[in-house]
N, C-alpha and C positions, 0 to 999 in steps of 0.2 A: 535654559533649554524647553522644548517643546518635546514633550514623549507622548503625544498624543499619535496613535497611527494616522497615517495618510491614506488617500484612496488610490489603489492600485490602478496605475494608468498604463504602465506598460508590461509584458514580460517576454524574456528572450531566454531561449533553449539551445544551447551547442552541445554537440554529442562528439567525445572524444574519437579519433579515427580507431582506434583498437574497439571500441563499444564498451569499455569497461565501466564507464563514467561518464558524466555529462556536467555541465555547468548553468546554472540557471542563476539569472537576475531578476530583480522585481524591482520597478523602478515607481516612486508615487507621482502625484501632482505636481510636488514640489522639486522634482527630479533628483530625489533623493532615492539612492541605488542601496540594496544587499545583494552581496552574490555569494554563491556556494557551489559547491564540488558534491555532487550527488553519485554514488553506486547505484548499479542496474538494480539491484533489491531495495535502497531509499526511495529511488525514482517510483516504481514498482509502487511501494507503499504508500507515498507523496499521491499519485492519481487514485489511490482507493481510498484516500482519508478526503481528498478533494470529492470525489465521486458522491462518497456517503454524505459530507457537509451540503454539498448541493440538494441532495435529496431531500436532508431534513429541512432546510430552506424553504424547499418548494414545497412541502407537506406542512410548514407551521402558515407560509402564505395561504396556504388554500384553508386551513382552518380559521385563520383570521380576517379571510374575507370569503365566504361562501358564495357560490353563484349556482345557478339552475341546477349544475351536475351533481349527482348524487355521491355524497361525501365518500363512502366507502368504495364507492368505485374508483374515485380519484386517487385515493390513497392505495388499493390494488394497483393502479397503473400505475402508480410513483415506486412501489415496492418491486414490481417488476421489471422495471427500468434499472432500478439499484442493481436488482439481481444479474440481471444482463450485463450491465457495465462491470460488475465484479468478475464475472464468467469471462468477459473479453481483457480483461486485465491479466487474467491468468490463464491462457488457453494452454489447453493438453493437460492441465491440473485434474488430479486423481485424490478422493478422499483417502488418506492416511490412517489406516487402521493399525499398525505397530512399524517400529523402527528396530535398527540393530546399528552399532558401531563400533569400532575396534582401532586402534592406532597402527599404522602400517610402520614396521620397524627400518624397513630400508630408508622412507624420504620424510617421516613424521608427520605424512598427511594422516586425515581420518578418512578410513573406509566405512561406507556405512550401505544400507540398503532402506528404502520406503518400502512398505507394503500397502497396497490398497484395498478397499474393501471387497474389490470385484477381483483378489487376487494378483494383481498385476504388480510385478516389482522393479523398482527403478535404484540401480546401482549408482552411488554418489561416491566422489572423491573430493576430500574439503582439504585447502590449505588451513592452517591452523590458525591464521588471521579471517580468513573467510569464515569459519565455525565460529570465531568470536563474534564476528557483526551478524553471524545470523542468532546465535544465541541471543545478542543484545535485541534484536527486531522482535525476536519471538517472545521474550518477555515484554519488551514494550508493548506488545498487540494484545497478549493474552489478558484474560480476566481473572481476579485473584479465586484461587479455587476455594478457600476457607478462610477464616480468621483465627487467629491462634490470642 
């Protein structure tokens, strides 16, 4: 059995009618396919990861094949493009300065608020499964604060 990765030949994306999930199918040049279902948060994280990877690929290509352009200028342009793409992936995002959460006795959801650096307050209500998904995604994304 060949375990070498194939070259991506096709990519299909289908959105659920309710907008809560999407199906993704990746097909290689040998028509082998991998399919998966992603939540909105997973898809958004995937897009951000792809954007970062594309910027890193461009940066490495630029460093390996210098041109007449000033290298620092090219890196600044790549950095600006990456930051713009990240902002586009998270429209209306605030820089969260603090949070507060509590369990709702009525229905078991988690009620909370996110407070932005500018004093904006965003109230949220999360089902427990969504809170678990959010925690998982945040832990996957966060860098280790310190080593024990």
